[in-house]
Backbone as a printed PyTorch tensor [residue, N CA C, xyz], in Angstrom:
tensor([[[ 111.4990,  155.2380,  -75.7620],
         [ 112.9140,  154.9510,  -75.8730],
         [ 113.2040,  154.3290,  -77.2460]],

        [[ 114.2160,  154.8090,  -77.8890],
         [ 114.5960,  154.3030,  -79.2040],
         [ 115.3790,  153.0100,  -79.0100]],

        [[ 114.9950,  151.9870,  -79.7580],
         [ 115.6860,  150.7100,  -79.6140],
         [ 117.0860,  150.7930,  -80.2210]],

        [[ 117.9390,  149.9130,  -79.7610],
         [ 119.3150,  149.8480,  -80.2600],
         [ 119.3310,  149.5890,  -81.7640]],

        [[ 118.3540,  148.8320,  -82.2530],
         [ 118.3030,  148.5040,  -83.6750],
         [ 118.0010,  149.7400,  -84.5240]],

        [[ 117.1240,  150.6060,  -84.0460],
         [ 116.8330,  151.8440,  -84.7750],
         [ 118.0450,  152.7680,  -84.7930]],

        [[ 118.7960,  152.7770,  -83.7190],
         [ 120.0190,  153.5840,  -83.6700],
         [ 121.0230,  153.0580,  -84.6860]],

        [[ 121.1680,  151.7370,  -84.7610],
         [ 122.1030,  151.1330,  -85.7170],
         [ 121.6940,  151.4340,  -87.1530]],

        [[ 120.4000,  151.3070,  -87.4350],
         [ 119.9040,  151.6020,  -88.7850],
         [ 120.0900,  153.0800,  -89.1020]],

        [[ 119.8880,  153.9410,  -88.1080],
         [ 120.1050,  155.3750,  -88.3060],
         [ 121.5450,  155.6930,  -88.6540]],

        [[ 122.4840,  155.0500,  -87.9640],
         [ 123.9060,  155.2680,  -88.2580],
         [ 124.2530,  154.7630,  -89.6510]],

        [[ 123.6990,  153.6090,  -90.0240],
         [ 123.9250,  153.0860,  -91.3710],
         [ 123.3540,  154.0460,  -92.4140]],

        [[ 122.1700,  154.5630,  -92.1620],
         [ 121.5380,  155.5070,  -93.0870],
         [ 122.3810,  156.7600,  -93.2690]],

        [[ 122.9460,  157.2740,  -92.1770],
         [ 123.8080,  158.4540,  -92.2620],
         [ 125.0410,  158.1680,  -93.1210]],

        [[ 125.6460,  157.0070,  -92.9070],
         [ 126.8240,  156.6320,  -93.6810],
         [ 126.4860,  156.4850,  -95.1580]],

        [[ 125.3630,  155.8330,  -95.4500],
         [ 124.9450,  155.6730,  -96.8400],
         [ 124.7150,  157.0310,  -97.4950]],

        [[ 124.0540,  157.9190,  -96.7760],
         [ 123.7470,  159.2420,  -97.3000],
         [ 125.0220,  160.0250,  -97.6070]],

        [[ 125.9960,  159.9610,  -96.7160],
         [ 127.2630,  160.6690,  -96.9300],
         [ 128.0030,  160.1610,  -98.1670]],

        [[ 127.7930,  158.8820,  -98.4890],
         [ 128.4670,  158.2860,  -99.6430],
         [ 127.5790,  158.2650, -100.8860]],

        [[ 126.4360,  158.9810, -100.8100],
         [ 125.4780,  159.0530, -101.9230],
         [ 124.9900,  157.6750, -102.3680]],

        [[ 124.7440,  156.8160, -101.4050],
         [ 124.1810,  155.4900, -101.6600],
         [ 122.7340,  155.5140, -101.1770]],

        [[ 121.8140,  155.1070, -102.0400],
         [ 120.3920,  155.2040, -101.7220],
         [ 119.8040,  153.9660, -101.0480]],

        [[ 120.4290,  152.8050, -101.2220],
         [ 119.8330,  151.5550, -100.7600],
         [ 120.8990,  150.6330, -100.1900]],

        [[ 120.5450,  149.9340,  -99.1040],
         [ 121.3920,  148.8630,  -98.5750],
         [ 120.5560,  147.5930,  -98.5380]],

        [[ 121.1150,  146.5200,  -99.0310],
         [ 120.4510,  145.2260,  -99.0330],
         [ 121.2480,  144.3150,  -98.1040]],

        [[ 120.6820,  143.9990,  -96.9550],
         [ 121.3640,  143.2060,  -95.9370],
         [ 120.9670,  141.7480,  -96.1230]],

        [[ 121.9680,  140.8730,  -96.3430],
         [ 121.6690,  139.4840,  -96.6700],
         [ 122.3100,  138.4620,  -95.7230]],

        [[ 123.4230,  138.7730,  -95.0920],
         [ 124.1000,  137.8070,  -94.2410],
         [ 123.4410,  137.7260,  -92.8680]],

        [[ 123.3710,  136.5110,  -92.3240],
         [ 122.6770,  136.2890,  -91.0530],
         [ 123.2000,  137.1580,  -89.9260]],

        [[ 124.5160,  137.3170,  -89.8130],
         [ 125.0850,  138.1380,  -88.7360],
         [ 124.6270,  139.5890,  -88.8730]],

        [[ 124.6010,  140.0990,  -90.0940],
         [ 124.1690,  141.4760,  -90.3250],
         [ 122.6590,  141.6340,  -90.1240]],

        [[ 121.8900,  140.6420,  -90.5500],
         [ 120.4420,  140.6800,  -90.3190],
         [ 120.1600,  140.7440,  -88.8260]],

        [[ 120.8690,  139.9410,  -88.0590],
         [ 120.6760,  139.9470,  -86.6060],
         [ 121.1080,  141.2790,  -86.0050]],

        [[ 122.2260,  141.8340,  -86.4670],
         [ 122.7360,  143.1010,  -85.9490],
         [ 121.7320,  144.2350,  -86.1570]],

        [[ 121.1030,  144.2740,  -87.3270],
         [ 120.1990,  145.3820,  -87.6430],
         [ 118.7450,  145.1380,  -87.2630]],

        [[ 118.3500,  143.8790,  -87.0230],
         [ 116.9340,  143.6390,  -86.7320],
         [ 116.6700,  142.8680,  -85.4370]],

        [[ 117.6820,  142.1890,  -84.9230],
         [ 117.4880,  141.4110,  -83.7060],
         [ 116.9360,  140.0210,  -83.9740]],

        [[ 116.7200,  139.6750,  -85.2230],
         [ 116.2370,  138.3600,  -85.6100],
         [ 117.0130,  137.8890,  -86.8360]],

        [[ 116.8380,  136.6510,  -87.1750],
         [ 117.4340,  136.1280,  -88.4050],
         [ 116.2860,  135.6060,  -89.2720]],

        [[ 115.6530,  136.4970,  -90.0080],
         [ 114.5440,  136.0640,  -90.8690],
         [ 115.0680,  135.3210,  -92.0910]],

        [[ 114.2040,  134.5340,  -92.7080],
         [ 114.6110,  133.9030,  -93.9650],
         [ 114.2560,  134.8870,  -95.0730]],

        [[ 115.1970,  135.7250,  -95.3940],
         [ 114.9780,  136.7600,  -96.3960],
         [ 116.0790,  137.7920,  -96.3300]],

        [[ 115.7560,  139.0110,  -96.7080],
         [ 116.7240,  140.1000,  -96.7110],
         [ 116.1110,  141.3100,  -96.0090]],

        [[ 116.9660,  142.2270,  -95.6080],
         [ 116.5340,  143.4960,  -95.0220],
         [ 116.8930,  144.5930,  -96.0100]],

        [[ 115.9260,  145.3810,  -96.3970],
         [ 116.0800,  146.4330,  -97.3880],
         [ 116.0070,  147.7640,  -96.6630]],

        [[ 117.0800,  148.5340,  -96.6910],
         [ 117.1100,  149.8510,  -96.0480],
         [ 117.2510,  150.8910,  -97.1410]],

        [[ 116.2770,  151.7870,  -97.2010],
         [ 116.2180,  152.7820,  -98.2620],
         [ 116.3460,  154.1770,  -97.6570]],

        [[ 117.1090,  155.0320,  -98.3090],
         [ 117.2680,  156.4160,  -97.8750],
         [ 116.2260,  157.2550,  -98.6080]],

        [[ 115.4200,  157.9640,  -97.8430],
         [ 114.3810,  158.8120,  -98.4330],
         [ 114.7560,  160.2630,  -98.1880]],

        [[ 114.8000,  161.0180,  -99.2680],
         [ 115.1410,  162.4400,  -99.1640],
         [ 113.8580,  163.2600,  -99.1660]],

        [[ 113.7640,  164.1940,  -98.2350],
         [ 112.5950,  165.0620,  -98.1500],
         [ 113.0730,  166.5030,  -98.3430]],

        [[ 112.4900,  167.1820,  -99.3150],
         [ 112.8330,  168.5810,  -99.5300],
         [ 112.0700,  169.4540,  -98.5590]],

        [[ 112.7480,  170.3880,  -97.9690],
         [ 112.0940,  171.3420,  -97.0720],
         [ 112.1300,  172.7000,  -97.7140]],

        [[ 111.0990,  173.4550,  -97.4990],
         [ 111.0240,  174.8040,  -98.0700],
         [ 111.7780,  175.7820,  -97.2210]]])
């Protein structure tokens, strides 16, 4: 089963990709909790990776 956090990150990744944004840097505690389920002392780095298919 896919966790709710992976679904949220997937939706964010889709939005970033549509807007041609390669990276999201999550820094606010509310957003860190929303995307990871914890409030770490640091940042969350979400990177869009493009894979070419033949």
